[in-house]
C-alpha positions in Angstrom: -33.4 -64.9 12.9 -35.5 -67.6 11.2 -36.8 -67.3 7.6 -40.4 -67.1 8.9 -39.6 -64.1 11.2 -37.7 -62.3 8.5 -40.3 -62.7 5.9 -43.1 -61.7 8.3 -41.2 -58.4 9.0 -40.6 -57.8 5.3 -44.3 -58.4 4.5 -45.4 -56.1 7.3 -43.1 -53.4 6.0 -44.5 -53.8 2.5 -48.1 -53.3 3.7 -47.0 -50.1 5.6 -45.3 -48.8 2.5 -48.3 -49.4 0.3 -50.7 -47.9 2.9 -48.8 -44.7 2.7 -47.8 -44.5 -0.9 -50.5 -46.5 -2.8 -50.0 -47.5 -6.4 -48.3 -46.0 -9.4 -44.8 -45.2 -8.3 -41.6 -46.6 -9.9 -40.1 -49.6 -8.2 -37.2 -47.5 -7.1 -39.6 -45.4 -4.9 -40.9 -48.5 -3.3 -37.4 -49.8 -2.8 -36.3 -46.7 -0.9 -39.5 -46.7 1.2 -38.9 -50.4 2.0 -35.4 -49.6 3.2 -36.7 -46.9 5.5 -39.6 -49.1 6.8 -37.5 -52.2 7.2 -35.0 -50.3 9.4 -37.8 -49.9 11.9 -37.8 -53.7 12.2 -34.0 -53.8 12.6 -33.6 -55.7 9.4 -30.2 -55.6 7.7 -30.9 -54.8 4.0 -28.6 -54.6 1.0 -30.0 -53.0 -2.1 -29.1 -54.0 -5.6 -27.0 -56.7 -4.0 -24.9 -58.6 -6.6 -25.4 -62.3 -6.1 -23.4 -64.9 -7.9 -25.0 -67.5 -10.1 -23.5 -71.0 -10.0 -23.5 -73.9 -12.4 -22.1 -77.0 -10.8 -19.5 -75.4 -8.6 -18.5 -72.7 -11.0 -19.6 -69.0 -11.0 -21.1 -68.3 -14.4 -22.7 -64.9 -13.8 -24.5 -62.7 -11.4 -27.6 -60.6 -10.9 -28.7 -57.7 -8.7 -31.4 -58.5 -6.1 -33.7 -55.5 -5.5 -33.3 -56.2 -1.8 -31.3 -58.9 0.0 -32.4 -59.1 3.6 -30.4 -60.5 6.5 -28.1 -62.2 4.1 -30.9 -64.7 3.6 -34.0 -63.5 1.7 -34.0 -62.4 -1.9 -36.7 -59.8 -2.5 -37.8 -58.7 -5.9 -40.1 -55.6 -6.1 -42.6 -54.9 -8.8 -45.1 -52.1 -9.5 -47.4 -53.4 -12.1 -51.1 -54.5 -12.6 -50.5 -58.1 -11.4 -47.8 -60.5 -10.7 -47.3 -62.7 -13.8 -45.9 -66.2 -14.0 -42.7 -64.9 -15.5 -42.0 -62.8 -12.4 -42.3 -66.0 -10.3 -40.2 -68.1 -12.6 -37.5 -65.4 -12.6 -37.4 -65.3 -8.8 -37.1 -69.1 -8.5 -34.3 -69.0 -11.1 -32.5 -66.4 -9.0 -32.9 -68.7 -6.0 -31.7 -71.8 -7.8 -28.7 -70.0 -9.5 -27.6 -68.2 -6.4 -28.3 -71.2 -4.0 -30.4 -69.0 -1.7 -33.3 -70.8 -0.1 -36.1 -68.3 0.0 -37.4 -65.2 -1.8 -40.3 -62.9 -1.8 -41.9 -61.3 -4.9 -43.7 -58.2 -3.8 -46.0 -56.3 -6.2 -47.3 -52.8 -5.2 -50.4 -53.1 -7.5 -53.6 -51.1 -8.0 -55.6 -53.4 -5.7 -53.0 -53.6 -3.0 -49.9 -55.5 -2.1 -49.5 -58.9 -3.8 -46.9 -61.2 -2.3 -45.5 -64.6 -3.5 -43.2 -66.6 -1.3 -40.9 -68.8 -3.3 -38.4 -71.5 -2.4 -35.4 -72.9 -4.2 -36.3 -76.1 -6.0 -34.4 -79.1 -4.9 -32.0 -80.5 -7.4 -32.8 -84.1 -8.1 -29.9 -86.5 -7.9 -29.4 -88.8 -10.9 
């Protein structure tokens, strides 16, 4: 499955979850609902997936992704007023450190679902 198809399904699931639950639940509630809804799209999802962080070719740490979909897309879930720049920077750092190519930041906010698609920044050669 291509990135575009996977992210399209994840986004569709997020809108269905929001339409049913609305705003003001903990991220863990949205996480569980996303798992249920994503199963309807036949997406393989790992929750709190531990992903390794690399420096050069050495593992220097790890982090837990809220959702890791199809062994490809890192999904970070939020339930706050708005997505802030720090949320976006954190996701890009996760992508860079784990060497994953694409991530979605999904906020279940008061005015609806807010989604940011982020890509790993290319490392410039010296």
